[in-house]
C-alpha positions as CSV (number, residue, x, y, z in Angstrom):
1,M,0.0,0.0,0.0
2,R,2.8,2.4,0.9
3,L,4.4,1.9,-2.5
4,A,1.1,2.7,-4.2
5,D,0.8,5.9,-2.1
6,C,4.3,6.9,-3.0
7,Y,3.6,6.5,-6.7
8,Y,0.3,8.4,-6.2
9,V,1.9,11.4,-4.5
10,S,4.7,11.5,-7.2
11,K,2.0,11.5,-9.9
12,T,3.2,8.2,-11.4
13,Y,-0.4,7.2,-11.8
14,P,-0.1,4.0,-13.9
15,E,2.4,2.5,-11.3
16,A,0.2,3.6,-8.4
17,L,-2.9,1.9,-10.0
18,I,-1.0,-1.3,-10.5
19,N,0.0,-1.4,-6.9
20,Y,-3.5,-0.4,-5.6
21,R,-4.9,-3.3,-7.6
22,K,-2.4,-5.7,-6.0
23,V,-3.8,-4.6,-2.6
24,V,-7.3,-5.6,-3.8
25,Q,-6.0,-8.8,-5.4
26,Y,-4.4,-9.9,-2.1
27,K,-7.6,-9.0,-0.2
28,S,-5.8,-6.7,2.1
29,A,-7.7,-5.0,4.9
30,D,-7.2,-1.7,3.0
31,Q,-9.3,-2.8,0.0
32,D,-11.7,0.1,0.5
33,Y,-8.9,2.6,0.4
34,A,-7.3,0.9,-2.7
35,H,-10.6,1.1,-4.6
36,L,-11.0,4.8,-3.6
37,Q,-7.5,5.7,-4.7
38,S,-8.0,3.7,-7.9
39,G,-11.1,5.6,-8.6
40,A,-9.3,8.9,-8.1
41,I,-6.5,7.9,-10.4
42,L,-8.8,6.7,-13.1
43,G,-10.7,10.0,-12.9
44,I,-7.5,11.9,-13.3
45,M,-6.7,9.7,-16.3
46,R,-10.1,10.5,-17.7
47,K,-11.2,6.9,-17.6
48,Y,-14.5,7.9,-16.1
49,E,-16.5,4.7,-16.4
50,E,-13.7,2.7,-14.7
51,A,-13.4,5.4,-12.0
52,A,-17.1,5.3,-11.3
53,A,-16.9,1.5,-11.0
54,E,-14.1,1.7,-8.5
55,L,-16.0,4.2,-6.4
56,D,-19.2,2.3,-6.7
57,L,-17.4,-0.8,-5.2
58,V,-16.5,1.2,-2.1
59,I,-20.1,2.5,-1.8
60,K,-21.6,-0.9,-2.3
61,N,-19.2,-3.2,-0.4
62,F,-17.9,-1.0,2.4
63,P,-20.7,1.1,3.9
64,Q,-19.1,1.0,7.3
65,S,-15.7,2.2,6.1
66,H,-14.2,5.3,7.5
67,I,-13.8,6.6,3.9
68,F,-17.4,5.8,2.8
69,D,-18.3,9.5,2.9
70,E,-15.3,10.4,0.8
71,A,-16.3,7.7,-1.8
72,L,-19.8,9.2,-1.9
73,F,-18.4,12.6,-2.4
74,Q,-15.9,11.6,-5.1
75,R,-18.6,9.6,-7.0
76,A,-20.9,12.7,-7.0
77,Q,-17.9,14.9,-8.0
78,L,-17.1,12.6,-10.9
79,D,-20.7,13.1,-12.2
80,F,-20.5,16.8,-11.6
81,E,-17.2,17.2,-13.5
82,Q,-18.7,15.3,-16.5
83,G,-21.8,17.5,-16.6
84,N,-24.1,14.8,-15.3
85,Y,-25.8,17.2,-12.9
86,Q,-28.9,15.2,-11.8
87,P,-26.8,12.1,-10.8
88,A,-24.4,14.5,-9.1
89,V,-27.3,16.1,-7.1
90,N,-28.5,12.6,-6.1
91,G,-25.0,11.7,-5.0
92,Y,-24.5,14.8,-2.9
93,T,-27.9,14.4,-1.4
94,S,-27.1,10.8,-0.5
95,L,-23.9,12.0,1.3
96,I,-25.7,14.8,3.1
97,Q,-28.5,12.5,4.3
98,S,-26.4,9.4,5.2
99,K,-23.4,11.1,6.8
100,P,-24.6,14.5,8.1
101,S,-21.5,15.1,10.2
102,S,-19.0,14.3,7.4
103,R,-16.3,16.9,6.7
104,F,-17.5,16.6,3.0
105,V,-21.0,17.9,3.7
106,P,-20.3,21.6,3.3
107,Y,-18.7,20.9,-0.1
108,A,-21.6,18.6,-1.0
109,Y,-24.1,21.5,-0.3
110,S,-22.0,23.9,-2.4
111,R,-21.7,21.5,-5.3
112,R,-25.3,20.5,-5.1
113,A,-26.3,24.1,-5.3
114,A,-24.0,24.7,-8.2
115,S,-25.5,21.7,-10.0
116,F,-28.9,23.4,-9.9
117,L,-27.5,26.6,-11.3
118,I,-25.6,25.2,-14.3
């Protein structure tokens, strides 16, 4: 995992992705984080469908994870950035309702409002 994180912070995204996928393959306790980071990398690489699939895995399979709220936010953000505003609104609303004390809630309110204005 640390190797993948090192590649990520150095913006060597293909190598980071390979190593995050190894974490998932070996069924590490950090699979949720590996999927989240893979989704972020794939979004940066403009592989939006793959990014969405990675984030959806976190949302579907790890609802008790400490990064669940971040996955919800990043998934909605992915829709927002692609101009898919109604799915983005739905995602931000889901975050606001399911994790009202999340540090991402203020950003979700802001982005949700922006989705209505665009």
